[in-house]
Structures are given as C-alpha cells and as structure tokens.
C-alpha positions as CSV (number, residue, x, y, z in Angstrom):
1,M,-97.7,-139.8,-85.5
2,S,-98.9,-136.7,-83.8
3,I,-97.5,-138.1,-80.3
4,E,-93.8,-137.1,-79.3
5,E,-91.8,-140.3,-78.7
6,I,-88.7,-140.4,-76.5
7,I,-86.1,-143.1,-76.1
8,H,-84.8,-143.6,-72.3
9,P,-82.2,-145.9,-71.0
10,L,-83.7,-148.7,-68.7
11,D,-80.5,-149.7,-67.0
12,A,-77.4,-147.9,-65.7
13,A,-75.1,-149.6,-68.4
14,G,-77.3,-148.3,-71.2
15,T,-77.8,-151.7,-72.8
16,I,-81.7,-151.7,-72.8
17,Y,-83.9,-148.7,-73.8
18,A,-87.5,-148.0,-73.8
19,I,-89.5,-145.9,-76.1
20,H,-92.1,-143.7,-74.1
21,D,-95.0,-141.6,-75.6
22,S,-95.8,-138.0,-74.3
23,N,-98.1,-139.7,-71.8
24,G,-95.3,-141.7,-70.3
25,N,-96.5,-144.9,-71.5
26,V,-93.9,-147.5,-72.8
27,I,-94.5,-148.3,-76.5
28,G,-91.5,-150.7,-76.8
29,T,-88.2,-151.8,-75.2
30,G,-84.9,-153.2,-76.8
31,T,-81.4,-152.1,-77.7
32,R,-80.9,-148.5,-79.0
33,E,-81.0,-149.7,-82.5
34,V,-84.2,-151.6,-82.2
35,C,-85.8,-148.5,-80.5
36,E,-84.6,-146.3,-83.3
37,I,-86.0,-148.7,-85.9
38,L,-89.3,-148.9,-84.1
39,L,-89.6,-145.0,-84.1
40,Y,-88.9,-145.0,-87.7
41,I,-91.5,-147.5,-88.5
42,I,-94.0,-145.7,-86.3
43,G,-93.1,-142.4,-87.9
44,T,-93.3,-143.6,-91.5
45,P,-96.7,-143.0,-93.2
46,Q,-98.0,-146.4,-94.7
47,A,-98.7,-146.8,-98.3
48,T,-102.5,-147.6,-97.9
49,N,-103.7,-146.3,-101.4
50,M,-101.6,-148.9,-103.5
51,P,-103.5,-150.3,-106.3
52,G,-104.2,-154.0,-105.6
53,R,-103.7,-153.9,-101.8
54,I,-106.4,-155.0,-99.6
55,N,-106.7,-153.2,-96.4
56,V,-107.6,-155.3,-93.6
57,P,-108.2,-153.8,-90.2
58,M,-105.9,-154.9,-87.6
59,E,-106.6,-155.1,-83.9
60,R,-104.0,-153.5,-81.8
61,R,-102.8,-155.5,-78.9
62,P,-101.9,-153.5,-75.7
63,N,-99.9,-156.4,-74.0
64,V,-97.3,-156.6,-76.8
65,R,-94.7,-154.2,-75.7
66,S,-91.2,-155.4,-75.6
67,A,-88.6,-156.8,-77.9
68,I,-86.3,-158.2,-74.9
69,A,-87.9,-159.9,-71.9
70,I,-86.8,-158.1,-68.7
C-alpha cells in the first residue's frame, strides 16, 4: 500500500493495539502479533495474474475493523 501504517497501543498495559493509517483512521485492532500479521497481509502484493484464477470484485466493508471487541 502507499499509505504508511502505524501500530499504537490502546491501553496502558500494552495488551491491545490498533493499526492507524497516515490519516489517523483505525484499520484494525488486536494483539501486537495480530496487528503485525495484518500489516504483513496488507503490504503483501496479491497474485492476481495466476492462470486459472477467477477475479471476483469484493466490496470493502468499512464497519469491519476489530479482531477484539473493546
């Protein structure tokens, strides 16, 4: 992605983190490990030109944000 993502702690104990984009929007929440995996998935280019693969456009859902309910 061309947007800079940053992981910030949501609580003082550092058990829950949030991924923020450069505009300050929350992309996702979870443990530090979950946020690191989400950043990896977001930053990995998808193999869209594989033979035999059918590309189906998927609608992005802005209300799906967190892995842990806060």
